[in-house]
C-alpha positions in Angstrom: 60.5 -83.8 94.4 61.6 -86.2 97.0 59.0 -88.7 98.2 59.8 -88.1 101.8 58.8 -84.5 101.4 55.9 -85.0 99.1 53.2 -84.3 101.7 55.0 -81.0 102.7 55.1 -79.9 99.1 51.4 -80.7 98.8 50.7 -78.9 102.0 52.6 -75.8 100.8 50.5 -75.8 97.6 47.2 -76.0 99.6 48.3 -73.2 101.9 49.1 -70.9 98.9 45.8 -71.8 97.3 44.0 -70.7 100.5 46.1 -67.5 100.7 45.2 -66.8 97.1 41.5 -66.9 97.9 41.9 -64.4 100.8 42.0 -61.5 98.3 38.4 -62.4 97.3 37.3 -62.6 101.0 39.0 -59.3 101.8 37.4 -57.6 98.9 34.0 -58.8 100.1 34.7 -57.4 103.5 35.8 -54.1 102.1 32.6 -53.9 100.1 30.7 -54.5 103.4 32.4 -51.5 105.0 35.6 -52.7 106.8 39.0 -51.3 106.0 42.0 -53.6 105.2 43.7 -52.6 108.5 40.6 -53.5 110.6 40.3 -56.8 108.7 43.9 -57.7 109.4 43.6 -56.7 113.1 40.5 -58.8 113.7 41.8 -61.9 111.8 45.1 -61.8 113.8 43.4 -61.2 117.1 41.1 -64.2 116.6 44.0 -66.3 115.3 46.1 -65.4 118.4 43.3 -66.3 120.8 42.9 -69.6 119.0 46.6 -70.5 119.1 46.9 -69.3 122.7 44.6 -72.2 123.8 47.2 -74.7 122.7 50.4 -72.8 123.2 50.6 -70.8 126.4 53.3 -72.4 128.6 56.3 -70.6 127.2 55.6 -66.8 127.1 59.0 -65.4 126.0 61.9 -66.4 123.8 65.2 -67.8 125.2 67.0 -64.6 124.6 66.4 -60.9 123.9 67.9 -61.3 120.5 65.4 -64.1 119.7 62.5 -62.0 121.0 63.6 -59.2 118.6 63.5 -61.8 115.8 59.9 -62.6 116.9 59.0 -58.9 116.6 60.6 -58.9 113.2 58.3 -61.8 112.2 55.2 -60.0 113.5 56.2 -56.9 111.4 57.4 -58.5 108.2 54.8 -61.3 108.1 52.0 -59.2 109.6 51.5 -55.5 110.1 54.0 -54.0 107.7 53.4 -56.6 105.0 49.7 -56.1 105.0 49.8 -52.3 105.3 52.2 -51.8 102.5 50.5 -54.2 100.2 47.1 -52.6 100.7 48.5 -49.0 100.7 50.1 -49.8 97.4 46.7 -50.5 95.9 45.8 -46.9 96.7 48.6 -45.5 94.5 49.2 -48.1 91.8 47.3 -50.7 89.9 46.3 -54.1 91.2 48.4 -55.6 88.4 51.5 -53.8 89.4 50.9 -54.7 93.1 50.4 -58.4 92.3 53.3 -58.6 90.0 55.7 -57.0 92.5 54.5 -58.7 95.7 54.3 -62.2 94.1 57.9 -61.9 92.9 59.1 -62.4 96.5 60.5 -65.9 95.8 63.2 -64.3 93.6 64.2 -62.0 96.4 63.9 -64.7 99.0 66.4 -66.8 96.9 68.8 -63.8 96.8 68.5 -63.1 100.6 68.9 -66.8 101.4 72.0 -67.1 99.3 73.5 -64.0 101.0 72.5 -64.5 104.6 71.6 -68.2 105.1 73.9 -69.9 102.6 70.8 -71.7 101.1 71.8 -71.8 97.5 70.0 -72.9 94.4 71.5 -75.0 91.6 71.1 -74.1 87.9 67.9 -76.2 87.5 66.4 -74.5 90.6 67.2 -71.0 89.3 65.8 -71.9 85.9 62.6 -73.3 87.4 62.2 -70.2 89.7 62.6 -67.8 86.7 60.2 -69.9 84.6 57.6 -69.8 87.3 58.1 -66.1 87.7 57.5 -65.6 84.0 54.3 -67.7 84.3 53.2 -65.6 87.3 53.8 -62.5 85.2 51.7 -63.8 82.3 48.8 -64.7 84.7 48.9 -61.3 86.4 49.3 -59.2 83.2 46.6 -61.2 81.5 47.6 -60.1 78.0 47.9 -56.4 78.9 51.7 -55.9 78.6 51.7 -52.3 79.7 52.5 -51.3 83.2 51.5 -47.9 84.6 54.4 -47.1 86.8 53.8 -45.2 90.0 57.0 -44.7 92.1 55.1 -44.5 95.4 52.7 -47.3 94.9 55.3 -49.6 93.3 57.8 -48.9 96.1 55.2 -49.8 98.7 54.5 -53.1 96.8 58.2 -53.8 96.7 58.4 -53.2 100.5 55.7 -55.8 100.9 57.6 -58.2 98.7 60.8 -57.8 100.7 58.8 -58.1 103.9 57.6 -61.6 103.0 61.1 -62.7 101.8 62.6 -61.5 105.1 59.8 -63.2 107.1 60.6 -66.5 105.4 64.3 -66.0 106.1 63.8 -65.2 109.8 61.6 -68.3 110.3 64.3 -70.4 108.8 66.8 -68.9 111.3 64.6 -69.5 114.5 62.8 -72.6 113.3 65.4 -74.9 114.9 65.1 -73.3 118.3 61.4 -73.0 118.8 58.2 -74.9 117.9 56.0 -73.9 115.1 53.2 -73.1 117.6 55.4 -70.7 119.6 56.7 -68.9 116.5 53.2 -68.5 115.0 51.8 -67.3 118.3 54.5 -64.6 118.4 53.7 -63.6 114.8 50.1 -63.0 115.6 50.9 -61.2 118.9 53.4 -58.8 117.5 51.4 -58.3 114.3 48.5 -57.0 116.4 50.7 -54.9 118.7 52.5 -53.2 115.9 49.4 -52.5 113.9 48.0 -50.5 116.8 50.4 -47.7 116.0 48.5 -47.3 112.7 45.2 -46.7 114.5 46.7 -43.9 116.6 46.7 -41.9 113.3 43.7 -43.5 111.7 41.2 -44.0 114.5 38.3 -43.1 112.1 38.7 -46.6 110.5 37.6 -48.3 113.7 33.9 -49.4 113.4 31.6 -47.3 115.5 29.0 -50.1 115.7 29.2 -53.9 116.1 26.1 -54.3 113.9 28.2 -54.9 110.8 29.6 -58.1 112.4 26.1 -59.7 112.5 26.1 -59.9 108.7 26.7 -63.5 107.6 28.9 -62.4 104.8 31.1 -60.4 107.3 31.4 -63.0 110.0 31.7 -65.8 107.5 34.6 -64.3 105.7 36.3 -63.1 108.9 36.0 -66.7 110.2 37.7 -68.0 107.1 40.5 -65.4 107.2 41.1 -65.9 110.9 40.8 -69.7 111.4 41.9 -71.0 108.0 44.1 -68.4 106.3 45.8 -67.1 109.5 45.7 -69.7 112.3 46.0 -72.9 110.3 48.0 -71.6 107.3 50.6 -69.5 109.2 51.2 -72.4 111.5 51.6 -75.0 108.7 53.7 -72.6 106.6 56.2 -72.5 109.4 56.4 -76.3 109.3 56.8 -76.2 105.5 59.7 -73.8 105.6 61.4 -75.8 108.3 61.0 -79.0 106.3 61.5 -77.8 102.7 63.8 -74.8 103.2 63.0 -71.2 102.5 63.6 -71.2 98.8 61.7 -74.4 98.0 58.7 -73.5 100.1 58.5 -69.8 99.0 58.6 -70.7 95.3 55.0 -71.9 95.7 53.9 -68.3 96.2 53.9 -68.1 92.4 50.7 -70.2 92.6 49.0 -67.3 94.5 47.6 -65.4 91.5 46.3 -68.6 90.0 44.3 -69.3 93.1 43.0 -65.7 93.3 41.8 -65.8 89.7 40.0 -69.1 90.0 38.3 -68.0 93.3 37.3 -64.7 91.7 35.8 -66.5 88.7 33.7 -68.7 91.0 32.7 -66.1 93.6 32.8 -62.8 91.6 32.1 -64.2 88.1 35.4 -62.9 86.6 36.5 -64.5 83.3 39.4 -67.0 82.9 41.4 -66.2 79.8 43.9 -68.0 77.6 46.7 -66.0 79.2 45.7 -67.5 82.6 46.0 -71.0 81.2 49.3 -70.3 79.5 50.8 -68.6 82.6 49.5 -71.4 84.8 51.3 -74.0 82.6 54.5 -72.0 82.9 54.2 -71.8 86.7 53.6 -75.5 87.1 56.4 -76.3 84.7 58.8 -74.0 86.6 57.9 -75.5 89.9 58.4 -79.0 88.5 61.8 -78.1 87.1 62.8 -76.3 90.4 61.8 -79.3 92.6 63.3 -82.0 90.3 66.7 -81.8 91.8 67.9 -83.4 95.0 67.8 -82.1 98.5 67.7 -78.4 99.0 70.7 -76.8 100.7 70.2 -75.1 104.0 
């Protein structure tokens, strides 16, 4: 890990930790009566309004092609990603979903090698695979039996590919536009494209605003909107631009660790020996992956 990028590595770790805790916040909101699509829409609307206060001078991209790329970011990092991830949970197990979605660094590495010429060396590939194995141990938690469901697993795989493509597109447009502009576009197109979902699922829209006066509801929505969306999406764009798609995305392997720790604190879930073993493999894999010199791309 190069000293000049140390703080960006640390920032990426903090972001992924926050994203890992969002599963707990989302679960609490679902228990309170909100659907995942409504939660996503509210958090992105609030995040968009926040970023609009500091980024409003440039409304459109420099070209139609770049604007299409921004739409792609809103879909792959917003609406389609969240919809497929949450829909997958309706068909397959949480274990399958987590395992497939959190394997996106592997697919990001492949996509970057094909389309962005951002290649990994042998050490980086070994570290990535080692971290993937650790993530699998954490997610499986000693239960080495997967209940395969073609529909649910395919939806989870789509979510996985969405995030990999999202990271790749950010790398492509990051040198043309500021992180503020890109992140604002992600929120805007994420909201606009999710509206098509509500055309067919209008029954999910809350019929009363009373639910939002519950401290648990507005507190978790504030966290998801301000921290997990506004701050984390903005800073993640910075991390990808500075570290490269592969190096930054590898930290996604820490996501299940953060989720389990948060769940143990908030929901009282038990941390097992498998979590400790898997976490050690993840950290070792990330250390090996980042030990080499400057990342290509």
